[in-house]
C-alpha positions, 0 to 999 in steps of 0.5 A, a space after each residue: 616879796 618886798 621888805 619893810 625897808 623897801 616899803 619905806 623907801 618907796 613910800 617916803 622917798 619915791 612917792 613922797 608927800 606930793 604923791 600921797 595926796 594926789 589920788 592919781 592912777 599912776 600912784 595907785 598903779 605903782 602900789 598895786 603892781 609893786 605891793 599888791 601881793 604884800 597887801 594880800 599877805 597882810 590881809 591874810 595875816 602873813 605879815 604880823 611878824 613886821 609888827 616888831 620894832 618901829 621901822 617894820 611897824 611903820 612899814 606895816 602901817 603903810 601897807 595896811 592903811 595907805 597902800 590899801 587905799 591906793 590898791 583898792 581905791 573905790 572898793 570896800 577892800 580899801 578898808 579891809 585891813 583897817 583893823 590890822 592897822 589900828 591894832 599895830 598902831 595901838 601896839 606901837 603907841 603902847 611902846 612909848 612913841 610920842 605923838 603929834 596930833 594935827 590935821 593939815 591936809 584934806 582927807 577924803 570922807 571916811 579915810 584916815 591919813 597918817 603922816 610920818 615926820 622927824 627922824 622917822 620921815 628922814 630915815 634916821 631912826 635909832 634906839 631911843 628915837 621918838 615916834 612922831 605920827 600925825 593923826 588926821 581925824 574929823 573928831 578931835 575929842 575921841 583921839 585926844 581922850 584915847 591918847 590921854 588914857 594911855 598917858 601919851 604926850 601929844 600936841 594939837 595944832 590948827 592949820 590954815 590950808 589953801 587947796 584948789 583955791 579954797 582956804 580951810 582951817 584944820 585941827 
């Protein structure tokens, strides 16, 4: 079974931003073949020990949120581990991670996309590093309210993006 480092290396280095949002069967197939058993273990509660420390928790979030979408595209199972991902993200944020809230890429309806930036993305996380996590949401107010309740630092950015010849403004 894959390790947190293996998950991060695959998602951040092998697939990267181009593959994250491509929706291509090749990416879905690679996720299924290499990490299908890992997603099943997470679904069954067998990866909860990963939710300790930033890198392993980030790998857990990728498995339970992103890989779920790729492995089970078009199926209700694509959302079966959302509760686990949310609980892990809340725990991570509760440990003092800094958060940047923005939406600069198009998310399919009903899906949430996370995007790692800064030291997390480059693999240079060390003791005391901030955690920069982009949150994509159709509804800014509940996200901002939840972050404010927790006393977390965040920024809201508005981005103008041209995709498939269409220009849109995202928050």
